[in-house]
N, C-alpha and C positions, 0 to 999 in steps of 0.2 A: 505493498499499498503506500502509494507517492505522499507523503507531507504537504502540507499547505503554504502558505506565508505567512496565517496564525497559529502556523506548529510550530514555524521558527517565531513566530516573535515570542509566545507563548515559551516555549524551551531559553530565550534568548532573560525572558525575562527570569525565567526562573534560578537562570546561572548567575545572573546581574544582584539577585539576591541574595544569593550564596555567597556569593565572590563579595559583600558588603557585611553580612556577620561573621564568615570568616577575617575580616580585615576589622572589625570590631572587639571581633575575639582573640586576636593580638594584640591590639591598643588596652584590652584589661586585660592583657597576658605582662605587658610588657611594663605596664603603671603598678603593677602585681612586684613584679621583680626591680624596679626602683624605689620603691615605697621599701623594701625586705632591707634592701640595700642603703637605705637614707639611713634606716634604725639599726643599720648596724656599724655603717661609718659615727651614726650620734651617739650608741653607746661603745665604740674606740674608744671617741675625743672623752667623753665624760671620762672614764675610766686613767685617760692618761692627763687629764689635768685634776681629777683625785692623786693619784699617786704624786704626779709634780707638787702637791702639797705637801704631801708625807714628806717627800723630799726634802723640802724646805723647813719644815717643821724640824725638823732631826740633825740638817747641814741650816742653820741660817745664811751662814756664809754665801753659800750659790744665789739666792736671791741678788745681789749684787754682780754676779756674772751677768757675761751674753751666752750664749749657745755656743757658741768655738769656745768659749774660755771653758766652758763646762763641759764638753767635749774632749777638749785636751786635758783637761783634769782626771777623768777619769780611761782616759787613756795611757797617762802616766802612773795610775795607783794598777800595780800588778796583780793582772787581771784572778791568773789560779787562786793566788792567795783568798784575796776576797771573796773569787765565787765558793772557794771553802766557806771562807771562815758567815756567809750568807746561804749554803747549804744547811753548816749545824745551825745557824742559828733557826730557819724557818723549820730542820728538824725537833728542838726545843719546843717553837712553839705549838707545833700539830698537838705534842705529844703530851706537854704541858700544861696550857692553856684552854687549846681544842677539845681535850681530851681523847 
């Protein structure tokens, strides 16, 4: 059976509707992804700010240093020794304080 021009128009309208729905679905998914990424960035930013404030609380001298100076200070510190002390402190805190 041959298709009429009306059949082709109906097929075209159906295909256009499907395309519009698929485009809308893609846009919704992209917005959802962007929202989740933004939450992740906000959580990271909050965590960095809080940890930086804690660092300043225990080492007030760093308040007066620029970012490059802070980087150089930590570069100068013997990293292996600092890591060992930090690991021991974390183990102590987790065992004694947090139970």
